[in-house]
C-alpha positions as CSV (number, residue, x, y, z in Angstrom):
1,M,133.9,49.9,121.3
2,A,136.9,47.5,121.9
3,D,134.1,44.9,123.2
4,G,131.5,45.2,120.1
5,R,129.1,46.7,122.9
6,Q,127.3,50.2,121.8
7,A,127.8,53.6,124.1
8,P,124.3,54.2,125.6
9,P,122.5,56.8,124.0
10,L,122.6,60.0,126.0
11,N,119.6,61.4,128.0
12,A,117.8,64.1,127.7
13,A,119.7,66.5,130.0
14,Q,122.7,65.4,127.8
15,V,121.3,66.0,124.7
16,L,120.3,69.8,125.5
17,T,123.9,70.5,126.9
18,L,125.3,69.2,124.2
19,G,123.0,71.4,122.0
20,F,123.8,74.5,123.4
21,A,127.3,73.8,123.3
22,I,127.7,72.9,119.8
23,A,125.6,76.2,119.1
24,I,127.9,78.5,121.3
25,L,131.0,77.1,119.5
26,L,129.4,77.6,116.1
27,G,128.3,81.0,117.1
28,A,132.1,81.7,118.2
29,V,133.6,80.7,115.2
30,L,131.2,82.6,113.1
31,L,131.8,86.0,115.5
32,S,135.8,85.1,115.2
33,F,135.8,86.0,111.5
34,P,136.8,89.3,110.2
35,F,133.5,90.3,108.5
36,A,132.2,90.0,111.8
37,V,133.6,93.1,113.1
38,E,133.5,96.8,111.7
39,D,137.3,96.8,111.0
40,G,137.7,93.6,110.1
41,Q,140.3,92.8,112.9
42,P,139.0,89.1,114.4
43,L,138.0,89.0,117.9
44,R,140.3,87.1,119.9
45,F,138.9,83.7,120.3
46,V,138.1,84.1,123.9
47,D,135.9,87.2,123.3
48,A,134.1,85.7,120.6
49,L,133.3,82.6,122.9
50,F,132.1,85.0,125.5
51,T,129.7,87.3,123.2
52,A,128.3,83.9,121.5
53,T,128.3,82.1,125.2
54,S,126.5,85.4,126.3
55,A,123.8,85.3,123.3
56,V,122.8,81.7,123.7
57,C,122.8,82.1,127.5
58,V,120.6,84.8,127.1
59,T,122.7,86.7,129.4
60,G,123.8,89.9,127.9
61,L,127.2,90.3,129.4
62,T,130.0,91.9,127.0
63,V,133.8,91.9,127.0
64,V,133.6,94.1,123.5
65,D,130.6,97.1,122.7
66,T,127.9,95.0,120.2
67,A,127.4,98.4,118.8
68,G,130.6,99.3,117.8
69,R,132.6,96.5,117.5
70,F,130.4,94.3,115.5
71,S,129.1,94.7,111.4
72,L,125.8,94.1,110.5
73,F,126.8,90.5,109.8
74,G,128.2,90.2,113.3
75,E,124.8,91.7,115.0
76,L,123.1,89.4,113.0
77,V,124.6,86.4,114.4
78,I,124.1,87.4,117.6
79,L,120.7,88.3,117.3
80,T,120.4,84.7,115.9
81,L,121.8,82.8,118.8
82,F,120.2,85.0,121.4
83,Q,117.0,84.0,119.5
84,V,117.7,80.2,119.7
85,G,118.8,80.2,123.3
86,G,115.7,82.0,124.5
87,L,113.1,79.6,122.9
88,G,115.7,76.8,123.4
89,I,117.5,74.1,121.2
90,M,114.5,71.5,121.3
91,T,112.0,74.4,120.5
92,M,114.1,75.5,117.5
93,S,114.7,72.1,116.3
94,T,110.7,71.2,116.6
95,M,110.2,74.4,114.2
96,I,112.6,73.4,111.7
97,A,111.4,69.9,111.8
98,L,107.7,71.2,111.3
99,L,108.3,73.2,108.3
100,T,110.5,70.4,106.7
101,G,107.7,67.8,107.0
102,K,109.0,65.6,109.3
103,R,107.5,63.6,112.0
104,L,108.5,63.8,115.7
105,G,109.3,60.0,117.2
106,L,108.8,59.5,120.9
107,R,112.8,60.2,121.8
108,E,112.0,64.0,120.2
109,R,109.1,64.4,122.3
110,L,110.5,63.3,125.5
111,L,113.8,65.6,124.5
112,I,110.7,68.6,123.9
113,Q,109.5,67.4,127.4
114,K,112.4,67.9,129.0
115,S,113.4,71.3,127.9
116,M,109.9,72.5,128.5
117,G,109.7,71.5,132.2
118,H,108.5,67.7,132.2
119,F,104.6,68.4,131.0
120,P,102.5,65.8,129.7
121,L,103.2,64.1,126.0
122,A,100.1,64.7,125.2
123,G,99.5,68.0,123.2
124,L,103.2,68.4,123.4
125,V,103.9,69.3,119.7
126,R,100.9,71.3,119.4
127,L,101.9,73.2,122.6
128,T,105.4,74.3,121.2
129,K,103.6,75.3,117.9
130,S,101.7,77.8,120.1
131,I,104.7,78.9,121.9
132,I,106.6,79.5,118.5
133,I,103.7,81.4,116.9
134,M,103.2,83.3,120.0
135,A,106.6,84.2,120.1
136,F,107.3,85.5,117.1
137,A,104.0,87.3,117.4
138,I,104.9,89.4,120.6
139,E,108.6,90.1,119.0
140,A,106.9,91.3,115.8
141,L,104.4,93.7,117.9
142,G,107.2,94.9,120.2
143,A,109.8,95.5,117.0
144,L,106.8,97.4,115.7
145,L,106.2,100.0,118.9
146,L,109.8,100.4,119.3
147,A,110.6,101.2,115.9
148,A,107.7,103.8,116.0
149,R,109.6,105.1,118.9
150,F,113.1,104.9,117.1
151,S,112.2,106.4,114.2
152,R,111.9,109.6,116.1
153,D,115.6,109.6,116.4
154,F,116.6,107.5,113.3
155,P,116.0,106.8,109.5
156,L,112.9,104.6,109.4
157,G,115.2,101.8,107.9
158,R,117.4,102.0,111.0
159,A,114.5,102.5,113.5
160,L,112.9,99.0,112.4
161,Y,116.6,97.4,112.2
162,L,116.7,98.8,116.3
163,G,113.3,97.7,117.1
164,L,113.6,94.3,115.8
165,F,116.6,94.0,117.5
166,H,115.3,95.2,120.8
167,S,112.2,93.6,120.7
168,V,113.8,90.2,120.4
169,S,116.5,90.8,122.8
170,A,113.9,92.0,125.3
171,F,111.5,88.9,124.4
172,N,114.4,86.1,125.3
173,N,115.5,87.9,128.4
174,A,118.7,88.7,126.4
175,G,119.8,91.9,127.2
176,F,122.1,93.0,124.1
177,D,121.8,96.4,123.2
178,L,123.0,98.5,120.0
179,F,123.2,102.0,121.7
180,H,126.5,101.8,123.5
181,N,124.9,102.6,127.2
182,S,121.8,100.0,127.0
183,L,118.7,102.2,127.3
184,E,119.8,104.7,129.6
185,R,119.2,107.5,127.0
186,Y,115.0,106.3,127.0
187,V,114.9,106.5,130.5
188,A,112.0,109.2,130.8
189,D,110.5,107.7,127.9
190,P,107.4,106.0,128.5
191,L,107.0,103.8,125.4
192,V,110.5,102.2,126.0
193,S,110.3,102.0,129.6
194,L,106.6,100.0,129.2
195,V,107.1,98.0,126.1
196,V,110.5,96.7,127.1
197,P,109.5,95.6,130.3
198,A,106.2,93.9,129.2
199,L,108.3,92.2,126.7
200,I,110.6,90.9,129.5
201,I,108.0,90.0,131.5
202,L,105.8,88.0,128.6
203,G,109.6,86.3,127.5
204,G,110.6,85.2,131.5
205,I,107.1,84.3,132.6
206,G,107.1,81.1,131.3
207,F,105.7,79.6,128.2
208,T,103.4,76.9,130.0
209,V,102.1,79.9,132.4
210,V,100.9,82.3,129.0
211,A,99.5,79.0,127.8
212,D,97.6,78.2,130.9
213,I,96.2,81.5,131.3
214,H,95.4,81.7,127.5
215,Q,93.2,78.4,127.8
216,R,91.3,79.3,131.2
217,R,91.4,83.2,130.5
218,N,87.6,82.9,131.4
219,Q,88.3,80.5,134.8
220,P,91.2,82.1,136.6
221,F,90.2,79.6,139.7
222,R,91.1,76.6,137.3
223,W,94.5,78.0,136.5
224,S,97.1,75.4,137.7
225,L,98.8,76.0,140.9
226,H,102.5,76.6,139.1
227,T,100.5,79.0,137.4
228,K,99.3,80.7,140.9
229,I,102.5,80.2,142.3
230,V,104.4,81.7,139.3
231,L,102.0,84.6,139.1
232,M,102.1,85.8,142.7
233,V,105.9,85.6,143.5
234,S,106.6,87.4,140.2
235,L,104.0,89.9,140.9
236,A,105.0,90.1,144.7
237,L,108.8,90.8,143.3
238,L,108.0,93.3,140.7
239,V,105.9,95.5,143.4
240,L,108.8,94.8,145.9
241,G,111.4,96.0,143.7
242,T,109.8,99.2,142.3
243,I,109.2,100.3,146.0
244,V,112.9,99.4,147.3
245,V,114.4,101.2,144.1
246,L,111.9,104.0,144.7
247,F,112.5,104.3,148.4
248,V,116.6,103.7,148.2
249,E,117.0,106.1,144.9
250,W,114.8,108.7,145.3
251,N,117.4,111.3,145.8
252,N,120.2,109.7,144.6
253,P,121.5,112.6,142.0
254,H,123.1,109.7,139.7
255,T,119.9,107.7,138.9
256,L,116.4,108.7,140.3
257,G,117.4,112.3,142.1
258,K,117.5,114.3,138.3
259,L,113.9,112.7,137.5
260,G,110.3,114.1,137.8
261,V,108.1,111.4,140.0
262,V,106.4,110.1,136.7
263,E,109.9,109.0,135.7
264,K,111.1,108.1,138.7
265,L,108.3,105.5,139.0
266,M,109.0,104.4,135.3
267,A,112.7,103.7,136.2
268,S,111.8,102.2,139.6
269,F,109.6,99.7,137.9
270,F,112.0,99.0,134.6
271,H,114.5,98.1,137.4
272,S,112.5,96.0,139.4
273,V,112.1,94.0,136.1
274,T,115.2,93.9,134.0
275,P,117.4,91.6,136.9
276,R,114.6,89.2,136.3
277,T,117.0,88.2,133.9
278,A,117.3,90.3,131.2
279,G,119.8,92.7,131.6
280,F,118.7,96.0,130.1
281,N,119.0,98.9,131.9
282,T,118.0,102.9,132.2
283,L,120.0,103.8,135.4
284,P,123.4,103.7,135.4
285,T,124.0,100.4,137.2
286,G,127.6,101.4,138.9
287,Q,125.6,104.5,140.6
288,L,123.1,102.7,142.2
289,R,123.3,102.6,146.0
290,S,124.7,100.0,147.9
291,A,121.3,98.8,149.2
292,T,120.0,98.5,145.5
293,L,122.5,96.4,144.1
294,L,122.1,94.1,147.3
295,F,118.6,94.1,146.5
296,T,119.5,93.5,142.9
297,I,121.7,90.7,143.4
298,F,118.6,88.9,145.5
299,L,116.4,89.7,142.2
300,M,119.0,88.2,139.8
301,F,119.4,85.1,142.3
302,V,115.9,84.5,141.9
303,G,115.3,85.2,138.2
304,G,112.1,84.4,135.9
305,S,110.1,81.1,135.7
306,P,110.8,77.7,134.3
307,A,110.0,76.6,130.6
308,S,110.8,80.2,129.7
309,A,114.0,82.3,128.7
310,A,115.0,83.3,132.1
311,G,117.7,82.1,134.2
312,G,118.0,82.0,138.1
313,I,116.6,79.7,140.3
314,K,113.0,80.5,139.3
315,T,110.0,82.2,141.0
316,S,108.6,78.8,141.4
317,T,111.3,77.5,143.6
318,L,111.3,80.3,145.7
319,G,107.5,80.2,146.1
320,A,108.1,76.3,147.0
321,I,110.7,77.4,149.5
322,L,108.5,80.0,151.5
323,A,105.5,77.6,151.3
324,S,107.7,74.7,153.3
325,T,109.2,77.7,155.6
326,W,106.0,78.7,156.4
327,A,104.4,75.2,157.3
328,T,107.6,74.6,159.3
329,L,107.4,77.9,161.1
330,T,103.6,77.0,161.8
331,G,103.7,73.3,162.9
332,K,102.4,72.0,159.8
333,D,103.0,68.6,158.7
334,E,102.2,68.9,154.9
335,V,103.6,72.0,152.5
336,E,100.6,73.6,151.3
337,A,99.6,76.4,148.8
338,Y,96.1,77.3,147.6
339,S,94.7,74.4,149.0
340,R,97.0,72.1,147.6
341,R,99.6,70.4,148.7
342,L,103.2,70.3,147.5
343,E,104.9,67.0,147.2
344,R,107.7,66.5,149.0
345,D,110.0,65.7,146.3
346,I,109.1,69.0,145.0
347,V,110.0,71.0,148.0
348,D,113.5,68.7,148.5
349,R,114.3,69.8,144.6
350,S,113.9,73.5,145.4
351,L,116.0,73.3,148.0
352,A,118.7,71.6,146.8
353,I,118.3,74.0,143.4
354,A,118.6,76.9,145.9
355,F,121.9,75.5,147.5
356,V,123.4,74.5,144.5
357,A,123.0,77.8,142.8
358,L,124.3,79.7,146.0
359,A,127.2,77.4,146.0
360,V,128.4,78.2,142.3
361,I,127.8,81.9,142.8
362,V,130.1,81.3,146.4
363,V,133.0,79.6,144.5
364,V,132.6,82.0,141.5
365,T,132.8,84.8,143.8
366,F,135.7,83.5,145.3
367,T,137.7,82.9,142.3
368,L,137.1,86.2,140.8
369,L,138.3,87.9,143.9
370,V,141.8,85.8,143.7
371,T,142.1,86.1,140.0
372,E,140.4,90.2,139.3
373,G,141.5,92.1,142.0
374,Q,138.1,93.9,142.1
375,P,136.0,95.2,145.0
376,L,133.7,92.3,146.1
377,M,130.3,93.5,145.7
378,A,131.4,94.2,142.1
379,V,132.5,90.8,141.6
380,L,129.6,89.0,143.7
381,F,127.6,91.4,141.5
382,E,129.0,89.8,138.3
383,A,128.6,86.4,139.4
384,T,125.1,86.6,140.3
385,S,124.5,88.1,136.8
386,A,126.3,85.5,134.9
387,F,124.9,82.6,136.8
388,G,121.2,84.2,136.7
389,T,121.7,84.7,132.8
390,V,120.9,88.6,133.8
391,G,123.7,90.7,131.7
392,L,123.7,93.7,134.2
393,S,127.6,94.9,135.4
394,M,128.7,97.3,137.6
395,G,131.2,97.9,134.6
396,I,134.2,95.3,135.3
397,T,133.1,92.8,132.5
398,D,135.4,94.2,129.9
399,Q,138.3,94.4,132.5
400,L,137.9,90.9,133.3
401,T,141.6,89.0,132.4
402,T,141.2,85.7,130.3
403,V,141.1,83.6,133.3
404,G,138.2,85.6,134.6
405,R,136.3,85.7,131.0
406,T,136.9,82.0,131.3
407,V,135.0,81.7,134.5
408,I,132.0,84.0,133.6
409,I,131.4,81.5,130.5
410,M,131.3,78.5,132.5
411,T,129.0,80.3,134.9
412,M,126.9,81.8,132.2
413,F,126.6,77.8,130.3
414,I,125.7,76.6,134.3
415,G,123.0,79.3,134.8
416,R,121.5,78.7,131.7
417,L,121.1,75.0,131.9
418,G,120.3,75.0,135.3
419,P,122.7,72.8,138.0
420,I,120.2,70.1,138.5
421,V,119.9,70.0,134.2
422,L,124.0,70.5,134.2
423,A,124.1,67.5,136.9
424,G,121.7,65.3,135.0
425,A,123.6,65.4,132.0
426,I,127.2,64.3,133.9
427,A,125.3,61.4,135.7
428,S,124.1,58.1,134.2
429,S,121.3,57.8,132.0
430,Q,119.3,55.6,134.2
431,Q,118.7,56.7,138.0
432,R,120.4,54.7,141.1
433,K,117.8,53.2,143.1
434,Q,118.6,52.0,146.4
435,R,118.6,48.6,147.3
436,F,118.2,49.0,151.3
437,R,117.5,51.7,153.8
438,H,119.9,52.9,157.1
439,P,118.3,53.5,160.3
440,S,117.2,56.8,160.9
441,E,118.6,59.1,163.7
442,R,117.5,62.7,164.3
443,I,120.6,65.5,164.5
444,I,120.0,69.1,166.2
445,V,119.8,71.7,164.2
446,G,119.2,75.3,164.7
């Protein structure tokens, strides 16, 4: 600087934002090479940037057919990007540091803490090691199970590759596929219809929740309040989602109507899982009834859980809002859940996250309605899917204009980082404390 002063160091939110941005740009450059595509005709940079953003932000929205357009090199780049994006920039950086024998300083540990959701520094590196080992082990098991099924339709080598690609994609909630129409061909297959949702749930429930359950597997009453809320909200959404899809789509000839009872149950369960935020589908999304689409939008808005590969406002956020609403309706002074009191700042933050998320979706939907000329439901679905990093679409993604694609790129980026983290990246590294308090006054609401 001109006055000799050094610029202040980047805060954790800014480092995470910069890390994701660098990964996206690097991926876009690699996908722009002629050998990244089958026919040697390079992608437009906006399309390469869209694909890279979708992969790093583990979304799954695509403007070009992944299976038909990209070469093996391009597919492997995409796989690497959603592996990095799913586990997180800091988790992958930690893995590299551990493999190279580098010691992690306090600053690196603070960055990991921020990316993991503000858990205590004590044992953070050990927890990160456990997460990496657990993730790779689950992905490997999923790959073998899926490969066993795919081997009936493809040569063994191809089946192993497809199993690996779709297992990593599912666990990281990415939703990228190599079958042209997602997993619709396997709608009646029990192995695919159960293994893929299991991978999605494990990847989206939160690494800290899995660690908590594992460490206290014989003492569920000692699970943390966070774990209890995440599990209860997740289970409620899975059951409710399955019932809604089953009820609304039962006689729809384009979706469940052509299936047997067992297949209907599997397909309904699959569709209740995948908006949380994986993007795979066994039912044609564009053929779903409006009521199902509307409920799917709600599921995409909520998403998965903190410290996971999922997007959305998160299950714990919804849990805190519901607990606060119940406390207000029942006239309680304190917000309580499972005989514990929720701090007011947690409730306030949850409400802020939900409001900011809703505002982003409204603005993006309005913008796309102006620029794209598509129906409201399709545009709202696309905007929510991008913000929730889901990847489901009613079929308009590849029809988006350059402006529309740019808007969705920005939405996926915001959705992956989270509105609060992005706000922190833009704001000053030090929080501003108020020096005085204004007098209070009540207003009329409702």
